[in-house]
C-alpha positions in Angstrom: 72.5 109.8 150.0 75.5 110.8 152.0 77.7 111.5 148.9 75.1 113.9 147.3 74.7 115.6 150.7 78.5 116.1 151.0 78.8 117.4 147.4 75.9 119.8 147.8 77.3 121.0 151.1 80.7 121.6 149.5 79.0 123.9 146.9 76.7 125.7 149.3 78.9 126.2 152.4 80.9 129.1 150.9 77.7 130.8 149.7 76.0 130.4 153.1 79.0 131.7 154.9 79.3 134.7 152.6 75.6 135.5 153.2 76.0 135.0 156.9 79.1 137.1 157.3 79.9 137.5 161.0 76.3 137.5 162.2 74.7 134.6 164.0 72.0 132.8 162.0 69.4 130.3 163.4 68.9 127.4 161.0 65.6 125.8 160.4 65.0 122.3 161.8 65.4 120.5 158.5 68.8 122.1 158.0 69.9 120.8 161.4 68.6 117.3 160.6 70.6 117.3 157.3 73.7 118.5 159.1 73.4 115.6 161.6 72.9 113.1 158.8 76.3 114.1 157.3 77.8 112.6 160.5 76.6 109.1 159.4 79.8 108.1 157.7 81.8 109.0 160.8 79.5 107.0 163.1 79.7 104.1 160.6 83.5 104.2 160.6 83.6 104.3 164.4 81.1 101.4 164.6 83.2 99.3 162.2 86.3 99.9 164.3 84.5 99.0 167.5 83.0 95.8 165.9 86.5 94.7 164.9 87.6 95.5 168.5 90.3 97.9 167.2 91.8 100.4 169.7 90.5 104.0 169.7 93.8 105.3 168.4 93.3 103.4 165.1 90.0 105.2 164.6 91.8 108.5 165.3 94.5 107.5 162.8 92.1 106.5 160.1 89.6 109.4 160.5 91.5 112.1 158.6 92.0 109.8 155.5 88.4 108.7 155.7 87.2 112.3 155.8 89.3 113.4 152.9 88.5 110.3 150.8 84.7 110.6 151.5 84.7 114.2 150.5 86.9 113.7 147.5 84.8 111.0 145.9 81.4 112.6 146.7 81.0 114.0 143.3 81.9 110.9 141.3 79.9 108.7 143.7 76.9 111.0 143.2 77.2 110.7 139.4 77.4 106.9 139.8 74.4 106.8 142.0 72.4 108.9 139.6 73.4 106.8 136.6 72.4 103.6 138.5 69.0 105.1 139.4 68.1 106.6 136.0 69.4 104.4 133.2 66.4 102.6 131.7 67.0 99.0 131.0 70.1 98.8 133.3 70.2 96.7 136.3 70.3 99.8 138.5 73.6 98.6 139.8 75.7 101.2 141.6 79.1 101.0 140.0 81.5 103.7 141.3 84.2 102.4 138.9 83.6 100.2 135.9 85.2 96.8 136.4 87.2 95.2 133.7 90.1 93.0 132.8 93.3 93.8 134.8 91.4 96.6 136.7 91.3 99.0 133.7 89.2 101.4 135.8 92.4 102.2 137.8 94.0 103.9 134.8 91.0 105.0 132.8 90.7 108.8 132.6 87.4 110.1 133.8 85.8 113.5 133.2 84.8 113.6 136.9 88.4 114.2 137.9 88.3 117.6 136.2 85.1 118.5 138.1 86.9 117.4 141.3 89.8 119.7 140.4 87.3 122.6 139.9 85.7 121.8 143.3 89.1 121.9 145.0 89.9 125.3 143.4 86.4 126.6 144.3 86.9 125.5 148.0 90.5 126.9 148.0 89.4 130.3 146.6 86.4 130.4 149.0 88.8 129.6 151.9 91.1 132.5 151.0 88.1 134.8 150.7 86.7 133.7 154.1 90.1 134.2 155.8 90.2 137.8 154.3 86.7 138.4 155.7 87.6 137.0 159.1 84.9 134.2 158.9 87.0 131.8 161.0 84.2 129.2 161.3 84.7 128.5 157.5 88.4 127.4 157.8 87.8 123.8 158.9 85.1 122.8 156.4 86.6 124.6 153.4 90.0 123.2 154.1 88.5 119.7 154.2 86.7 120.3 150.9 89.8 121.7 149.2 92.1 118.9 150.5 89.5 116.2 149.8 88.7 117.1 146.2 92.3 118.1 145.6 93.9 114.9 146.9 91.5 112.7 144.9 92.2 114.7 141.8 95.9 114.6 142.4 95.9 110.8 142.9 94.0 110.3 139.7 96.2 112.7 137.8 99.4 110.9 139.0 98.0 107.6 137.6 97.6 109.3 134.2 101.2 110.8 133.9 102.5 109.6 130.6 99.1 108.6 129.4 96.8 110.7 127.2 94.1 112.4 129.3 
């Protein structure tokens, strides 16, 4: 459920910050629990590095890419999760990318890439708006959302240059 939480957070963070403005808001307990759950991928990455006995600097090196990738694929992974859970007669298999001969999924255009572009634009516009309002707490999360969705979209778009989208 981490990917749907990240995706929902990317949509609601700008709205919450606009509503909050510069005032301090106390969140209910459930919101704090959900916030802590979004740290699960980071803890998992750290545990994987420790289990492999890798030095701390490799975790520090891998963390930015892992954050951006995790955010960037949150929408497409949410769609894949929902498809796997709701298709009657299917095996219920979670397939982020359809597998095929010669890894066709690497070059197959996918409608989710356009949603990822819209999410990157949404986060970027929200970031500019928050900077104008002086809501400095918004800079880090909105920058991560814009770069995460934007980099995944850009990577997919570069694979499709010269191919019909």
